[in-house]
Structures are given as structure tokens and as C-alpha cells.
C-alpha positions, 0 to 999 in steps of 0.5 A, a space after each residue: 467744627 467740633 461735634 457736641 455731645 448728645 446730652 448738650 442742651 445747646 446741640 440744636 442752636 444752629 438749626 434755625 439757619 435753614 429756615 432763615 435761608 428759605 425766608 431770604 430766598 422767598 423774600 429775594 424772589 418777591 423783591 426781584 420779581 417786583 423790581 424786574 417787571 416794574 423795570 420792564 414796565 418803566 421801560 415800556 412806559 418810557 419808550 411807548 409814552 404810556 403811564 400804566 405799564 409800571 403798575 402792571 409790571 409791579 403787580 405781575 412781578 409780585 404775582 410771578 414772585 409768589 408763584 416761584 415761592 410756592 413752586 420752589 417750596 412746595 417741591 422742597 416739602 414733597 421731596 420732588 425736584 424743583 422745576 427746571 432741575 434735573 432729577 437726581 440719579 443713583 451714583 454709579 458706585 451704588 448700582 449693581 450691574 450684571 455681567 453681560 454675555 455675548 452671543 456665542 461665547 462659552 458655547 461649544 
């Protein structure tokens, strides 16, 4: 990819892709929650012979999807790691280490 000069009027033309990615992630969380928990409700209705688990599953799936969207994007906004991810550590090459000495070495 070629870099654009700083005075180029189209320098920020591709900056909207991150917002589009976040919107697609949020939409996928909502849709997958509704489909997954609605599917579990359908299975429960099918095997138990009831008729109320599909709507309950859809509502719970929408609720969990909204919860995941809020949790994910509030962690992005604050810079904190999202739930279930390991915290980032410093690279070993950038950390300064002090030499260690053993007891009794170099003493007379």
C-alpha cells in the first residue's frame, strides 16, 4: 500500500472501516443471540411439548446479545481488556532487568 502525503484531501477516506467493523460485530452478537437461544427454545418446545420456550429464548437471546455488545464496546472505549481475554503484558525486549547476584559470589 502506498502512503498518501499529509496534504492529500482524501487521506482519511478509509477511516470508516473500523466503525463498520464494530457495527457488524454488534449486529452479529444480536442476531446470533436471538438465533441460538431461539433455537434452544424451539428444541425445548419440541421435546417437552410446550409452546412458550421459543419466545422466551428469543427474548433471552436478544438480552444476552445486548449485554455482550455493551460489555465488548465499553471495554474498547475504556481501553480495558474485554472479559475472557488475558491482559496484555510488556514485551520482554522492552523490559529492563537487573543482574542478579548469588550469595557469596565475589566476596572474599
